[in-house]
C-alpha positions in Angstrom: 0.1 0.0 0.1 1.4 3.5 -0.9 0.0 7.1 -0.3 -1.1 9.2 -3.0 -2.6 12.7 -2.4 -3.3 11.9 1.2 -5.2 8.7 0.3 -4.0 5.0 0.5 -3.9 3.2 -3.0 -3.7 -0.3 -2.8 -2.7 -3.2 -5.2 -0.8 -1.5 -7.9 -0.7 -3.8 -11.0 2.5 -2.9 -12.2 4.2 -2.6 -8.8 3.4 -6.3 -8.4 5.2 -7.1 -11.5 2.1 -7.8 -13.8 2.8 -7.6 -17.4 1.1 -5.5 -20.3 -0.6 -8.6 -21.5 -2.0 -9.3 -18.3 -3.2 -5.8 -17.7 -4.9 -5.6 -21.0 -6.6 -8.9 -20.3 -7.9 -7.4 -17.0 -9.1 -4.2 -18.8 -10.9 -6.4 -21.2 -12.5 -8.4 -18.7 -13.8 -5.3 -16.9 -14.9 -3.7 -19.8 -16.9 -6.8 -21.0 -18.5 -6.9 -17.6 -19.5 -3.1 -18.0 -20.8 -3.7 -21.4 -23.1 -6.5 -20.4 -25.8 -3.5 -19.7 -26.2 -0.3 -21.1 -23.1 1.9 -20.3 -21.9 5.4 -20.6 -18.3 6.6 -21.1 -17.2 10.1 -20.0 -15.8 11.1 -23.3 -13.4 13.9 -24.3 -11.8 12.7 -27.3 -8.5 12.2 -25.7 -6.6 8.8 -26.2 -7.6 7.6 -22.6 -11.5 7.9 -23.1 -11.3 6.8 -26.4 -9.7 3.4 -25.5 -12.5 2.7 -22.9 -15.1 3.8 -25.5 -13.9 1.7 -28.4 -13.9 -1.4 -26.0 -17.2 -0.5 -24.5 -18.7 -0.3 -28.1 -17.2 -3.6 -29.0 -18.1 -5.6 -26.3 -21.6 -3.7 -26.3 -22.0 -4.9 -29.8 -21.5 -8.5 -28.5 -24.1 -8.1 -25.6 -26.7 -6.1 -27.9 -26.6 -3.0 -25.5 -26.1 0.5 -25.8 -23.0 2.7 -25.2 -23.3 6.3 -24.7 -20.2 8.7 -25.0 -20.7 12.0 -23.2 -18.8 15.0 -24.0 -18.9 18.0 -22.2 -18.7 21.1 -24.4 -17.2 24.0 -22.5 -15.4 27.3 -22.6 -12.3 25.6 -21.1 -11.7 23.2 -23.6 -10.4 24.0 -27.3 -13.1 24.1 -30.0 -10.9 21.5 -31.8 -11.5 18.8 -29.1 -15.1 18.6 -29.9 -14.6 18.1 -33.5 -12.1 15.5 -32.6 -14.6 13.7 -30.2 -17.2 13.6 -32.8 -15.1 12.1 -35.3 -14.0 9.3 -32.8 -17.5 8.6 -31.5 -18.5 8.1 -35.0 -15.8 5.6 -35.5 -16.9 3.6 -32.5 -20.6 3.9 -33.3 -21.5 4.8 -29.9 -24.5 7.1 -29.1 -22.9 10.6 -28.6 -24.2 13.0 -26.1 -23.0 16.4 -26.0 -23.6 18.3 -22.9 -23.2 22.4 -23.0 -21.8 23.3 -19.7 -20.5 26.5 -18.4 -17.7 26.0 -15.6 -16.7 29.6 -15.5 -20.2 30.6 -14.1 -21.7 27.3 -12.6 -18.3 25.6 -11.1 -16.9 28.8 -8.9 -13.4 28.8 -10.7 -13.4 32.1 -12.2 -10.6 32.9 -10.1 -8.6 29.8 -11.0 -8.5 28.6 -7.3 -5.7 25.8 -6.4 -8.4 23.1 -6.1 -10.0 24.1 -9.7 -9.9 20.8 -11.2 -11.7 19.4 -8.3 -14.7 22.0 -8.4 -14.6 21.5 -12.1 -14.5 17.7 -12.5 -17.2 17.8 -9.6 -19.5 19.8 -11.9 -19.1 18.2 -15.2 -19.4 14.7 -13.9 -22.2 15.4 -11.6 -24.0 16.8 -14.8 -23.2 13.7 -16.7 -24.6 11.4 -13.7 -27.6 13.3 -14.3 -27.8 13.0 -18.0 -27.8 9.5 -17.9 -30.3 8.7 -15.3 -32.9 9.1 -18.5 -31.0 6.2 -19.9 -31.4 3.9 -16.8 -27.7 4.3 -16.2 -26.4 4.8 -12.7 -22.6 5.5 -12.9 -20.1 6.7 -15.7 -16.9 5.2 -16.6 -14.0 7.7 -17.1 -10.3 7.4 -18.1 -8.0 8.2 -15.1 -4.9 6.1 -15.8 -2.2 4.9 -13.0 0.2 7.8 -13.9 -2.6 10.3 -13.1 -2.3 9.4 -9.3 1.4 10.4 -9.4 0.9 14.0 -10.1 -1.3 16.8 -8.7 -4.8 15.8 -9.7 -7.2 17.1 -7.2 -10.2 16.0 -9.6 -9.5 12.6 -8.7 -11.2 13.3 -5.3 -14.2 14.5 -7.3 -14.3 11.1 -9.0 -14.2 9.0 -5.6 -16.9 11.6 -4.1 -19.5 10.9 -6.9 -18.7 6.9 -7.5 -17.4 7.3 -11.2 -15.6 4.3 -12.2 -11.9 4.3 -13.6 -11.3 1.0 -15.4 -8.1 2.0 -16.8 -6.8 2.7 -13.3 -8.4 -0.5 -11.9 -6.5 -2.4 -14.5 -3.2 -0.8 -13.8 -3.0 1.0 -17.2 -0.3 3.4 -17.5 -0.3 6.4 -19.9 2.4 4.3 -22.3 0.1 1.3 -22.0 -3.0 3.1 -22.9 -1.2 4.8 -26.0 0.2 1.0 -26.9 -3.4 -0.7 -26.6 -4.8 2.3 -28.5 -2.5 2.0 -31.4 -3.1 -1.9 -31.6 -7.0 -1.2 -31.5 -6.2 1.1 -34.6 -7.9 4.5 -32.6 -7.2 7.6 -34.6 -6.1 9.5 -31.6 -3.6 6.9 -30.2 -0.6 9.5 -30.8 -2.7 12.7 -30.1 -0.9 14.9 -27.5 -3.0 15.4 -24.3 -5.1 18.7 -24.4 -5.9 19.7 -21.0 -8.1 22.4 -20.2 -7.3 25.9 -21.1 -7.3 27.3 -17.5 -3.9 25.2 -16.9 -2.2 27.8 -18.9 -2.6 30.4 -16.1 -1.2 30.8 -12.6 -3.6 30.1 -9.9 -5.4 33.0 -8.7 -5.5 34.7 -11.9 -9.1 35.8 -13.2 -10.6 33.6 -16.0 -12.5 35.4 -18.6 -14.1 33.9 -21.8 -11.9 36.4 -23.8 -8.5 35.1 -21.9 -9.3 31.5 -22.8 -10.2 32.3 -26.5 -6.8 34.2 -26.8 -4.8 31.5 -25.5 -6.8 29.1 -27.8 -6.0 30.9 -30.7 -2.3 31.3 -29.8 -2.0 27.5 -29.5 -3.9 26.8 -32.4 -1.0 29.0 -34.7 1.8 27.3 -32.7 0.2 24.0 -33.6 0.0 24.7 -37.2 3.7 25.3 -37.5 3.7 21.3 -37.0 4.9 21.0 -33.4 4.5 18.3 -31.2 3.4 19.3 -27.7 2.7 22.8 -27.1 1.9 25.1 -24.4 1.1 28.8 -24.1 1.6 29.7 -20.7 0.2 33.4 -19.8 1.8 35.4 -17.2 0.1 38.8 -17.3 1.3 40.4 -20.3 4.1 37.7 -20.9 3.3 34.7 -23.0 5.7 31.9 -22.4 5.8 29.2 -25.1 6.6 25.4 -24.1 7.4 23.2 -26.8 9.3 19.7 -26.8 13.3 20.0 -26.8 13.3 18.8 -30.5 11.3 21.5 -31.7 13.0 24.7 -30.0 15.6 25.3 -32.7 12.8 24.9 -35.4 10.7 27.6 -33.4 13.5 30.1 -32.9 14.1 30.0 -36.8 10.4 31.1 -37.1 10.5 33.4 -34.2 9.5 36.4 -36.3 6.4 34.8 -37.3 5.5 33.7 -33.7 6.3 36.9 -32.2 4.2 38.8 -34.8 1.1 36.6 -34.2 1.3 36.6 -30.3 1.6 40.2 -30.1 -1.4 40.7 -32.5 -3.1 38.7 -29.8 -2.2 41.0 -27.3 1.0 39.7 -25.5 3.5 42.6 -25.0 6.4 39.9 -24.3 7.0 36.6 -25.9 9.3 33.9 -24.4 10.5 30.6 -25.2 10.9 28.4 -22.0 14.3 26.6 -22.1 13.1 23.8 -19.8 10.8 22.8 -22.6 7.0 21.2 -22.4 6.2 19.7 -19.2 2.8 18.6 -18.4 1.6 20.6 -15.2 4.2 23.3 -15.1 1.8 25.5 -13.4 1.6 23.2 -10.5 5.2 23.8 -9.4 5.1 24.6 -5.7 1.8 23.1 -4.9 
């Protein structure tokens, strides 16, 4: 037993030496059992939830049950995420349900509090649980994996409180395991970089507005258009701090005139390249 975020977490399969094939078999068993009845998956269009949805849909067809993909359409997620989610849901054949939600006004996160992720997840997943009641479904599967328990993820507390089910974590899947199996399953987003909510681009305590979120979204869309891999545009007042993979830094510097011109047009006074490179959760330093 080990401690994660103040909670005891038992039976870590990878720490017990369980192989990838064993974990895969366990995940398939879990999903087969859930798909024996109608089932709902919290579906962002990312690789984690896409793998769950693909498996749920496959086993659902075998059992003759219905599988619902629940996607939250919010201001905190880039518009391209919804387009990707619609495409992947169509690939699986699941019934796609899009919930229009407004975390800024409903989840009390307009000042970007340190527990923003907890408040946001609680609001979104509570909304999903309410939505699936009309289908006679009592819980929702979601895509937290084992690696998520090793970093600052206050939203995991909301999952526990609401009784959400996390098959990937129960099967001991790491992010690498998820991407490997997603590729084996031919899922189109298997290699897609993660796209966490846009609030992660701002320091905690910063006032969040629709305008600020839209500006960050536009800046990152431009940077991705340059063919970069992982990209984050972190905003510190009027300073835009760009994070990219180390291998992309030289190419970005070569096109610095384009980058500076675009980001200054968006309203940032200073444009910087973070020499430490892309790192997930860089705004969580000191938490």
